[in-house]
N, C-alpha and C positions, 0 to 999 in steps of 0.2 A: 662741913661743907666749905668752909673757908680754905682749907688746905687743897681741896679738889679744885676750887675756883682759881686759887693762886697758881696751882700746877697747870690748869688749862690756859690761863693767861700767859704763863711763862712759856708753855709749849707753843702757843699761838705767836708770841713774840719771837721765839727762836725760829719758828717756821717762816715768819714774815721776813726777819732780818738775816737769817743764815741760810735756810734751805732754799727759798725762792731765788735769792741772788746767786747761790752756788749752783743750783741745778737748772734753773730756767734762764735767768738773765745772763749768767756767765757764758753759756754756749752761744747765745745770741750776740753778745758783745764780742766773743771770740770770732764769730763769723764776720761781723762788721770789720774787725781789725784785719782779718785775713783778706777780705775784699779790698780794704784800703791799701794793704801791702801789695796786693796784685796790681792795683791801679798804679801805684807808685813805680813798681817794676816796669810796667808797660810804658809809662811816661818816660822813664829813664832810657828804655830801649828805643823808643821812638825819637827821643832827643838825640841819641847817638847816631841814628840813621838820618836825621834831618839834614845834616851837612851834605851827606851823599845825595839825598833827594834834591836839594837845592842845586848842587853841581849838575846832576842828571837833567834837571829841569832846564838849566841854562844850555847844556849841550844839545839836548833833544829839541829845545825851543829854537835854537839856531839851525839845526838840521831841518826842522819843519819849515822854517821861513825860507831856507835855501831851496827846498824842494818846491814850495809854493811859487817861488820866483821862476822855477823851471817850467811851470805849467803854461801852456799857450793861452793867451787871453783871446777874447772874441775879436779884437782888432788884429791880432797876429795870425788868426786863422786864415785870413785872406792871403797872407804872405807865405803860408806853409809850402805850397807847391813851388814857389819861386826859390825858397830856401833849399828845398830838396833838389831842385834843378841845379842850383849853384854848387851844392855838395857833389852832385854827379859830375858836373863839369870839372871841378877841382880834382876828382878822382879819375878823369879821363873815361867816363862812362856816359853813354848816350841814353837818354830817356826816350823810349819808343812810344809808350802809351801810359796813361794814368787814369784812374777812375775811382770814385768812392766805392767802398765795399757795400754790398747789399745787407750785410749783417748789422742789426741794430743791437747794441750792447749797452746795458745799464749796470753801473757799479752797484754792489749791495749797499743797503742802508748802513750808515748815514752818509756814505761817500757820494751817493748819487745826487745829493743836494749841492755838492761843491764841485764835482768833477764829472766830465763825460768824455769817453773815448771817441775818436773820429778815425775811422779806418779808411785806408786807401790801398789800391792794388796798382803796382807799377810793373811795367815790362821795360827792362833796361838791357843794354848790350855793351860789353866791354871785355877786356882780358880778364882771366881768372883772378889775378892778383889785384887788378883794378876794381873788380866787383867786391873783393874782400875789403879793399880800402874804402869803398863807398859804404858798405854795410858798417864798417867800423866808424866812419864819420857820422853816420846816422845815429848809431847807438851812443856815441860819445859827444853828441852835440850838446849845447847848453840848454836845450829844451828837452822835454820828455817825449822822445820818439823811440818806439820800440818795434823792432822787426819781429813779427810773429812767425813768419815762415819765409823760406827762400828755396827756390827750385832752380837749379842751373842746368841748362842743356847746351851742348855744343851747337854752334851755328853751322848750317850746311854750306854756306858760301865761304866762310872764313874760319879755318880750324883754330886760329889763335884768339878769336872773338867768341864769346859765349852769350847766350840770351838767358836772363834771369827773371823769374817771376817773384816779386816781393809783395808780401802783405805787411803793411805798416800801420801802427796805431800811434796817433798823436793824442796826448792827454790835454784836454781843454778845461778851462774853468767854466763851470756850467752857468748858464744864465740864472739870474736870481730866482726865477720861478720854475726851475727844472723839476720835473716829476717823472717817475718811471713810466715808460710806455708799456701798455699791455702787450703781452706776448713776446717780450724780449728776453734775450739770454742774459745771465748775470756773469760778470767777470769775477773769477776767484783768484786772489793773489795771496 
């Protein structure tokens, strides 16, 4: 019995010290090593991209600040029509009529909390190239003014002068408590 007992103990010791570590613990340890190697590769890859991300953050941060400075503030909203009239005068275009558009538009979330469009319809008269110069001035102004549509028709009284219908959107910074209005259209950009 002693030989069988010693053999059983030897088998148990071999099983505990050789078989379990080789067949059970080794694969688990291998998985942990592979997981750690994958994390190291990921960290190295992200570290290589970090400089590019920091550069992009600076570039896009500057672009965002520049764009935000081009948005009309609540105080500048009152001066909008005067600025447009001045651009028209500089382009030798006469403003015949202007009115706010009936369309109520809200930007999609989360932009509706920061920005709101304000639409205007203008009827202007001028030479064809003068009208083009006026639209160019609007689009290239320091503030965010966008011509949504333009329709030019010749004037019956003066063939060299044309009448144009403009739909114009000015992008305003929204008041702090801006919320979407029910039943409004959403602007998709």
